[in-house]
Steps between C-alpha positions, in 0.01 A plus 500: 500500500623853431365844537529827307744783544412864445257577216672484161472723200199354326177362628313180424205492270140446623505142383779415737308620805385247764136413467419539866643642815676276742279301739580497866302174530717358224811602670381320814453190302848549361633531855336166586667330195829657588477366857431150376778497239775678692454313823462177302814529289726701731541586869424873549605675808323840528640779723345824581173453319337715773677800348254499207220741580183301569290726283537780251713533193856366518778414251719197556836552341668158440846404394495264201758219472274188455204424281297418803543836669157627385302184590693462816398848615140434398492195721681661808381853512224565759279668237406412144752652252453638147821464305590688183605215267673521162256450205710211375370289786139544386500229240255221437304384804721716729338815360147437647657335810722794596222747437263287712734512803530879487844538331577795272636469145762752396697578179847586622601649166260797510322732736223250556220734612249220557746327737576826680130575538432150634788520746392840638144360508619223739650751731209740474276215612721427797670191361849368498723547185802279459799640304839375400678838501794364304266436205605143434668198657866544568739494805213609725715755687306821411821630329316653208155636570263635228271787566165322490491434871558864586234606254230278652610592861505876449184509284291287735655602835508128594773389744766254368587180691832353392506122462800272466440152356814298575517146348784249491785579260605132481472337158471150642137375496380762251262378224498849343798741523289797604330322788626410846526129560165332579420479874782739582445787734407840356505800732254783437589804717264800521654842600358814650255706292625844379387792287689562178404863442659801663178640639457771226279292275721582203495254202761655278781297344740633756267415781461136372875471457550611862229269621665211313831568670328500842319179412817325389679593818216366714467176299872437494525544883200261548658235279832525691313471828298201367809320401657553829179388680465179291871419443449504118 
């Protein structure tokens, strides 16, 4: 799963727009599926879930090193999560399935206005938006953040909760390279919620750049603390 960065230069056409807004009920169903799959195939250890606000809009900012990071968070977060997922995942029967469980389709090559509207709609309705601020799967170290997270946080005013998903780096026992070994422990560590904006309400490019720098610092510190805490 991957999320968008800042809006790009051109927008999607109406035919690319999602047919319906994300469903909170659907996301709750997705959470149930995530719980079954993640606890059935791996051994999640969840730390600090109480730090996620019990109600109201919130953005979960997740590092992204494994293909299971999105489903793992869906199955371990205390509230249903709507993830922004690259459009390439919406193929065949996965398309209606992902839509049915409240996930959001995004075209990462353009300023996908439909996806932006849907994501802001989740936050406006008091839901939980999941974002991989690095934009795609990589080292999972928050070393290179894109501006999408700052945009959604500043635009909505929703707090950000940093999340570190730390799976085994051992290759032994892996069926798929990008997955931790089956039945291995995966740590999911939630950090303290924080505001991305500077309190002025500015949404200029400079304000978003400054917000991105603040976010990166907070996420990096959380990841370092999570690694010390878990011994990863």
